[in-house]
C-alpha positions in Angstrom: 144.6 69.5 65.4 142.6 70.6 68.4 138.8 70.7 67.9 136.9 73.3 69.8 133.6 71.8 70.9 130.7 74.2 71.3 128.6 73.4 74.3 125.2 72.1 73.2 122.2 74.3 73.8 120.0 72.9 76.5 116.6 73.3 74.7 114.6 72.2 77.8 116.2 74.9 79.9 115.8 77.5 77.2 112.2 76.6 76.7 111.4 76.9 80.4 113.1 80.2 80.6 111.2 81.6 77.6 108.0 80.1 78.8 108.6 81.6 82.3 109.3 85.1 80.8 106.2 84.9 78.6 104.1 83.8 81.6 105.5 86.6 83.7 104.7 89.2 81.0 101.2 87.7 80.6 100.5 87.8 84.4 101.7 91.4 84.6 99.4 92.4 81.8 96.5 90.6 83.5 97.2 92.3 86.8 97.3 95.7 85.1 94.0 95.1 83.2 92.3 93.8 86.3 93.5 96.8 88.4 92.5 99.4 85.9 89.2 97.7 85.1 88.3 97.5 88.9 89.2 101.1 89.3 87.0 102.2 86.5 84.1 100.0 87.6 84.3 101.4 91.1 83.0 104.7 89.8 81.0 103.5 86.8 77.7 105.4 86.2 78.7 107.8 89.0 78.1 111.5 88.4 81.2 112.6 90.4 83.2 109.6 89.3 86.8 109.6 90.6 86.0 112.6 92.9 84.3 110.2 95.3 87.7 108.8 96.1 88.6 112.3 97.4 85.3 113.2 98.9 85.1 110.1 101.2 88.2 110.8 103.3 87.6 114.6 103.2 84.0 114.1 104.6 85.4 111.8 107.3 88.1 114.3 108.1 85.6 117.2 108.3 83.3 115.3 110.7 86.1 114.1 113.0 87.8 117.5 113.0 84.5 119.2 113.9 83.8 116.7 116.7 87.2 116.2 118.2 88.8 119.5 117.7 86.1 122.1 117.7 83.6 120.5 120.2 85.8 118.3 122.4 89.0 120.4 122.0 91.0 117.2 121.8 93.7 118.7 119.5 93.5 122.2 120.9 97.1 122.2 122.3 98.7 120.7 119.3 100.1 122.6 116.3 98.7 121.6 112.9 96.2 119.1 114.5 94.1 119.3 111.3 97.1 118.1 109.3 97.9 115.4 111.8 94.3 114.1 111.6 94.2 114.3 107.7 97.4 112.2 107.4 96.1 109.6 109.8 92.8 109.3 108.0 94.2 109.0 104.5 96.8 106.3 105.4 94.3 104.4 107.6 91.8 104.3 104.7 94.5 102.9 102.4 95.0 100.0 104.9 91.2 99.6 105.4 90.3 99.5 101.7 93.2 97.3 100.7 92.4 94.6 103.3 88.6 94.7 102.9 88.5 94.6 99.1 91.3 92.1 98.8 89.7 89.8 101.3 86.6 89.5 99.1 88.3 89.6 95.8 88.7 85.8 95.2 85.0 85.2 96.0 83.8 88.2 94.0 85.8 87.0 91.0 84.5 83.4 91.2 83.9 83.2 87.5 87.5 84.0 86.7 88.8 81.6 89.4 86.6 78.7 88.2 86.7 79.1 84.4 90.1 80.4 83.5 93.4 79.3 84.9 95.3 82.2 86.3 97.6 82.4 89.3 95.2 83.3 92.1 97.6 85.7 93.6 97.3 88.0 90.5 93.8 88.8 91.7 95.0 89.9 95.1 97.8 91.9 93.6 95.4 93.6 91.1 92.9 94.5 93.9 95.7 95.9 96.1 96.9 98.0 93.2 93.4 99.4 92.7 93.5 100.5 96.3 96.9 102.0 95.8 95.7 104.0 92.8 92.9 105.4 95.0 95.3 106.2 97.8 97.7 108.1 95.4 94.8 110.4 94.5 94.2 111.0 98.2 97.9 111.5 98.9 97.7 114.4 96.5 95.2 116.1 98.9 97.9 116.1 101.6 100.4 118.0 99.4 97.7 120.4 98.3 96.8 121.0 101.9 100.5 121.7 102.7 100.6 124.3 99.9 97.3 126.0 100.9 98.3 126.3 104.6 101.9 127.2 103.9 103.4 124.1 105.6 107.1 123.5 105.0 108.1 120.5 102.9 110.5 118.6 105.1 113.7 117.0 103.9 112.6 113.8 105.6 109.9 113.4 102.9 112.3 111.3 100.9 111.6 108.5 103.4 107.9 108.5 102.4 108.2 105.8 99.7 110.0 103.5 102.1 107.2 103.7 104.7 104.5 103.5 102.0 106.0 100.3 100.8 106.1 99.0 104.4 102.4 99.8 104.8 101.6 98.3 101.5 103.4 95.0 102.1 102.0 94.8 105.7 98.5 95.2 104.3 99.1 92.9 101.4 100.4 90.1 103.7 97.4 90.4 105.9 95.1 90.5 102.9 96.5 87.2 101.6 95.5 85.5 104.9 92.1 87.2 105.0 91.3 86.3 101.4 92.2 82.6 102.1 90.1 82.4 105.2 87.2 84.2 103.5 86.8 81.5 100.9 85.7 79.1 103.6 84.4 81.5 106.3 82.1 84.3 104.9 81.3 85.6 108.4 84.9 86.9 108.4 83.8 90.0 106.5 81.6 91.1 109.5 84.3 90.1 112.1 87.0 92.0 110.2 84.7 95.2 110.1 84.3 95.0 113.8 88.1 94.5 114.4 88.8 97.5 112.1 86.6 99.7 114.1 88.4 98.7 117.3 91.8 99.2 115.6 90.8 102.6 114.4 90.1 103.9 117.9 93.0 102.0 119.4 95.4 103.6 116.9 96.3 107.3 117.5 94.6 108.6 114.4 92.0 111.0 115.7 93.9 111.8 118.9 97.6 112.7 119.4 99.8 110.1 121.1 100.7 112.7 123.7 97.3 112.4 125.3 97.9 108.7 126.0 99.5 108.0 129.4 103.2 107.2 129.0 102.9 103.6 130.0 100.3 103.0 127.4 102.2 104.8 124.7 104.7 101.9 124.7 101.8 99.5 124.2 100.5 101.5 121.3 103.8 101.1 119.4 103.4 97.4 119.5 100.6 98.0 117.0 102.5 98.0 113.6 99.9 100.2 111.9 100.1 102.7 114.7 103.9 102.9 114.4 103.9 103.1 110.6 101.3 105.9 110.6 103.0 107.8 113.4 106.4 107.6 111.6 104.8 108.9 108.4 103.3 111.8 110.3 106.8 112.6 111.7 108.1 112.6 108.1 105.6 115.2 107.1 105.9 117.3 110.3 109.7 117.1 110.6 109.8 115.3 114.0 111.7 112.3 115.3 111.2 109.4 112.9 113.2 106.7 114.7 111.2 105.3 117.7 112.6 102.9 120.4 110.5 100.1 118.7 111.5 101.0 115.1 112.3 97.3 114.4 108.8 96.0 115.2 106.9 97.2 112.2 109.4 95.9 109.6 109.7 92.6 111.4 105.9 92.2 111.6 105.6 93.1 107.9 108.2 90.5 106.8 106.6 87.8 109.0 103.1 88.6 107.9 104.1 88.6 104.2 105.9 85.3 104.5 103.0 83.7 106.4 100.5 85.2 104.0 102.3 83.9 100.9 102.7 80.4 102.4 99.0 80.1 103.5 97.7 81.5 100.2 99.9 79.4 98.0 99.1 76.2 100.0 95.3 76.7 99.9 94.8 78.5 96.5 94.5 75.2 94.6 91.2 74.5 96.4 89.7 77.9 95.7 87.9 76.9 92.4 86.0 74.2 94.3 84.9 76.4 97.2 83.9 79.8 95.7 
């Protein structure tokens, strides 16, 4: 008689798996709560509330359009310059807000870092999702703008989520590095603000790339943010999406994300002592 032996259940492996699944669920719930709470607190006791997230980019758009298009005639020879400018501002502000808020998030949540054990990266993820929620509200403005001015919805818009993810992960990888450095060097906030101002004017946001001399246009595409925003514009406007340096932004995004995760993971165990 042949006995069929049932393979014994590896209780240690089973427990680790269940514990891992429980931890993953708990971490996701924590991320969601932090993100929603931060989004609500951002507009707490504000009369206009969430409308501030729409008014800020629209005010910037109005000022820049008045100065550079009406007064300086910078976009005079370009069709739909106002739309070109609006796209650049909204996507730039997503990058700006995500990096600035995430950089300061570990220090601003010092009580959470010191008193409760949570994976520190959940704080960065939650902050980045708060910025993403604000951005999605602003993104709606672009589509409303298209409807009002009768702009055609291009077939290439199906590529938008891909480029949005690319911009998100590029910003997130950079935010991990900034948040780590900021724990030890608080002057970084001022340095980063200055660098952002330089990047804003070095990136073709308020001016079309066509006004830049040809030899410098190639240099501009070595700025991953410039390339991502330019490609997103082409998606909306139905132009040529693939550039000669199409590989640069995805490569920079992957490298920045890997480096950011490595640096943050290596240093996060010291955060509670430093914040």
